[in-house]
C-alpha positions in Angstrom: -0.1 0.1 0.0 1.2 3.4 -0.7 2.4 5.9 1.9 0.0 8.5 3.3 1.1 12.2 2.9 0.7 14.0 6.3 0.9 17.6 7.3 0.3 19.1 10.9 0.2 22.9 10.9 -0.5 25.4 13.7 -0.9 29.1 13.1 2.7 29.6 14.1 4.3 27.0 11.7 4.3 23.8 9.7 5.1 21.2 12.6 5.3 18.0 10.4 5.2 17.3 6.5 6.0 13.6 6.0 4.8 10.3 4.7 3.1 7.9 7.1 1.4 4.4 7.0 -1.7 5.5 9.0 -2.6 8.5 11.2 -5.2 8.4 13.9 -7.0 11.7 14.6 -9.0 12.8 17.4 -12.0 13.9 15.8 -15.0 15.4 17.7 -17.2 12.7 16.8 -14.6 10.2 17.6 -11.2 8.9 16.7 -10.8 8.0 12.8 -7.8 6.4 11.1 -6.6 7.7 7.8 -4.7 5.5 5.4 -3.6 6.2 1.8 -6.6 6.4 -0.6 -9.1 7.2 2.1 -12.2 8.9 0.7 -12.3 12.8 1.0 -13.4 13.9 4.3 -13.4 16.8 6.9 -13.9 16.9 10.6 -13.4 19.3 13.5 -10.7 18.0 15.9 -10.8 17.8 19.7 -7.9 18.2 22.3 -6.2 14.8 22.2 -3.3 13.0 20.6 -2.6 12.2 17.2 -1.0 8.7 16.6 1.4 8.5 13.7 2.2 5.0 12.5 5.3 4.6 10.3 4.6 1.0 9.4 1.7 -1.3 9.5 2.8 -3.2 12.9 5.0 -0.4 14.3 4.4 1.5 17.4 2.9 5.0 17.1 4.4 8.4 17.5 2.2 10.7 19.7 1.7 14.3 19.4 -0.7 16.1 21.7 -3.0 18.6 19.8 -5.6 21.0 20.8 -8.6 22.0 18.5 -8.7 22.6 14.8 -9.7 20.8 11.7 -8.7 17.8 9.7 -9.0 17.3 6.0 -8.5 14.2 3.9 -8.0 14.8 0.3 -6.6 13.1 -2.7 -3.3 14.6 -1.8 -3.4 13.2 1.8 -4.2 14.3 5.4 -3.8 18.0 6.6 -4.5 18.6 10.2 -4.8 22.3 11.2 -4.3 22.4 15.0 -4.7 25.3 17.4 -1.6 24.0 19.3 0.7 21.1 18.9 3.2 19.5 21.2 5.5 16.5 20.7 
C-alpha cells in the first residue's frame, strides 16, 4: 500500500510534513484512522493525541494537539491544529 502524505500545521508553523502508513486523529465525533487512498473527508478536531504509524505493525508516535480541523483529500491528510506538542 502507498504511503499517506501527512501535514500538521499550527498558526505559528508547519510542524510536520512527512509520509506515514496511518494517522489516527481525535475527531469531535470520535477517533478516525486515515490510510493512503481514504475517501475525501473533513472533521473538526478535539483536544487529544494524533497517533502517527510509520509502518503497519509499528508503535505510533504521539503528538498532543488542541482543537482545529482535519481534511483528507486526494493529496493526503492535513491537520490544522490550534496547538501541537510532541
